[in-house]
PDB file with one MODEL, atoms N, CA, C and O in Angstrom:
MODEL        1
ATOM      1  N   UNK A   1      89.964 104.757 114.740  1.00  0.00           N
ATOM      2  CA  UNK A   1      88.694 104.066 115.045  1.00  0.00           C
ATOM      3  C   UNK A   1      88.884 103.152 116.244  1.00  0.00           C
ATOM      4  O   UNK A   1      89.936 102.535 116.409  1.00  0.00           O
ATOM      5  N   UNK A   2      87.875 103.075 117.062  1.00  0.00           N
ATOM      6  CA  UNK A   2      87.972 102.249 118.275  1.00  0.00           C
ATOM      7  C   UNK A   2      87.694 100.787 117.958  1.00  0.00           C
ATOM      8  O   UNK A   2      86.717 100.454 117.288  1.00  0.00           O
ATOM      9  N   UNK A   3      88.559  99.938 118.446  1.00  0.00           N
ATOM     10  CA  UNK A   3      88.394  98.504 118.200  1.00  0.00           C
ATOM     11  C   UNK A   3      87.962  97.819 119.491  1.00  0.00           C
ATOM     12  O   UNK A   3      88.634  97.934 120.516  1.00  0.00           O
ATOM     13  N   UNK A   4      86.844  97.110 119.438  1.00  0.00           N
ATOM     14  CA  UNK A   4      86.357  96.447 120.642  1.00  0.00           C
ATOM     15  C   UNK A   4      87.150  95.179 120.912  1.00  0.00           C
ATOM     16  O   UNK A   4      87.867  94.686 120.042  1.00  0.00           O
ATOM     17  N   UNK A   5      87.018  94.660 122.114  1.00  0.00           N
ATOM     18  CA  UNK A   5      87.758  93.460 122.486  1.00  0.00           C
ATOM     19  C   UNK A   5      87.384  92.293 121.587  1.00  0.00           C
ATOM     20  O   UNK A   5      88.254  91.532 121.162  1.00  0.00           O
ATOM     21  N   UNK A   6      86.107  92.147 121.295  1.00  0.00           N
ATOM     22  CA  UNK A   6      85.676  91.030 120.438  1.00  0.00           C
ATOM     23  C   UNK A   6      86.252  91.187 119.033  1.00  0.00           C
ATOM     24  O   UNK A   6      86.563  90.194 118.375  1.00  0.00           O
ATOM     25  N   UNK A   7      86.393  92.420 118.576  1.00  0.00           N
ATOM     26  CA  UNK A   7      86.986  92.645 117.247  1.00  0.00           C
ATOM     27  C   UNK A   7      88.429  92.163 117.234  1.00  0.00           C
ATOM     28  O   UNK A   7      88.870  91.515 116.284  1.00  0.00           O
ATOM     29  N   UNK A   8      89.162  92.485 118.300  1.00  0.00           N
ATOM     30  CA  UNK A   8      90.561  92.043 118.384  1.00  0.00           C
ATOM     31  C   UNK A   8      90.634  90.527 118.386  1.00  0.00           C
ATOM     32  O   UNK A   8      91.448  89.931 117.680  1.00  0.00           O
ATOM     33  N   UNK A   9      89.780  89.911 119.183  1.00  0.00           N
ATOM     34  CA  UNK A   9      89.783  88.445 119.277  1.00  0.00           C
ATOM     35  C   UNK A   9      89.448  87.829 117.928  1.00  0.00           C
ATOM     36  O   UNK A   9      90.087  86.868 117.499  1.00  0.00           O
ATOM     37  N   UNK A  10      88.451  88.381 117.267  1.00  0.00           N
ATOM     38  CA  UNK A  10      88.068  87.841 115.949  1.00  0.00           C
ATOM     39  C   UNK A  10      89.244  87.934 114.976  1.00  0.00           C
ATOM     40  O   UNK A  10      89.521  86.997 114.228  1.00  0.00           O
ATOM     41  N   UNK A  11      89.930  89.076 114.999  1.00  0.00           N
ATOM     42  CA  UNK A  11      91.054  89.262 114.091  1.00  0.00           C
ATOM     43  C   UNK A  11      92.175  88.274 114.416  1.00  0.00           C
ATOM     44  O   UNK A  11      92.812  87.730 113.513  1.00  0.00           O
ATOM     45  N   UNK A  12      92.411  88.046 115.703  1.00  0.00           N
ATOM     46  CA  UNK A  12      93.446  87.093 116.099  1.00  0.00           C
ATOM     47  C   UNK A  12      93.093  85.692 115.636  1.00  0.00           C
ATOM     48  O   UNK A  12      93.951  84.964 115.138  1.00  0.00           O
ATOM     49  N   UNK A  13      91.838  85.311 115.798  1.00  0.00           N
ATOM     50  CA  UNK A  13      91.416  83.966 115.391  1.00  0.00           C
ATOM     51  C   UNK A  13      91.560  83.808 113.886  1.00  0.00           C
ATOM     52  O   UNK A  13      92.063  82.787 113.416  1.00  0.00           O
ATOM     53  N   UNK A  14      91.126  84.804 113.126  1.00  0.00           N
ATOM     54  CA  UNK A  14      91.252  84.731 111.668  1.00  0.00           C
ATOM     55  C   UNK A  14      92.722  84.635 111.279  1.00  0.00           C
ATOM     56  O   UNK A  14      93.082  83.908 110.353  1.00  0.00           O
ATOM     57  N   UNK A  15      93.558  85.366 111.984  1.00  0.00           N
ATOM     58  CA  UNK A  15      94.991  85.322 111.717  1.00  0.00           C
ATOM     59  C   UNK A  15      95.519  83.909 111.900  1.00  0.00           C
ATOM     60  O   UNK A  15      96.248  83.402 111.048  1.00  0.00           O
ATOM     61  N   UNK A  16      95.156  83.273 113.003  1.00  0.00           N
ATOM     62  CA  UNK A  16      95.621  81.913 113.288  1.00  0.00           C
ATOM     63  C   UNK A  16      95.113  80.946 112.230  1.00  0.00           C
ATOM     64  O   UNK A  16      95.850  80.064 111.788  1.00  0.00           O
ATOM     65  N   UNK A  17      93.884  81.101 111.831  1.00  0.00           N
ATOM     66  CA  UNK A  17      93.308  80.192 110.831  1.00  0.00           C
ATOM     67  C   UNK A  17      94.079  80.304 109.519  1.00  0.00           C
ATOM     68  O   UNK A  17      94.320  79.298 108.850  1.00  0.00           O
ATOM     69  N   UNK A  18      94.464  81.515 109.152  1.00  0.00           N
ATOM     70  CA  UNK A  18      95.209  81.691 107.901  1.00  0.00           C
ATOM     71  C   UNK A  18      96.580  81.044 107.999  1.00  0.00           C
ATOM     72  O   UNK A  18      97.068  80.471 107.025  1.00  0.00           O
ATOM     73  N   UNK A  19      97.205  81.131 109.166  1.00  0.00           N
ATOM     74  CA  UNK A  19      98.530  80.532 109.339  1.00  0.00           C
ATOM     75  C   UNK A  19      98.446  79.014 109.224  1.00  0.00           C
ATOM     76  O   UNK A  19      99.317  78.379 108.630  1.00  0.00           O
ATOM     77  N   UNK A  20      97.395  78.440 109.794  1.00  0.00           N
ATOM     78  CA  UNK A  20      97.246  76.980 109.790  1.00  0.00           C
ATOM     79  C   UNK A  20      97.015  76.468 108.371  1.00  0.00           C
ATOM     80  O   UNK A  20      97.623  75.481 107.958  1.00  0.00           O
ATOM     81  N   UNK A  21      96.149  77.129 107.635  1.00  0.00           N
ATOM     82  CA  UNK A  21      95.813  76.645 106.290  1.00  0.00           C
ATOM     83  C   UNK A  21      96.907  76.919 105.281  1.00  0.00           C
ATOM     84  O   UNK A  21      96.767  76.570 104.109  1.00  0.00           O
TER      85      UNK A  21
ENDMDL
END
């Protein structure tokens, strides 16, 4: 499945948020 740039960014941000909490 094709992942758009915004999808990648969203996933990265969610990843960072999980690491912080």
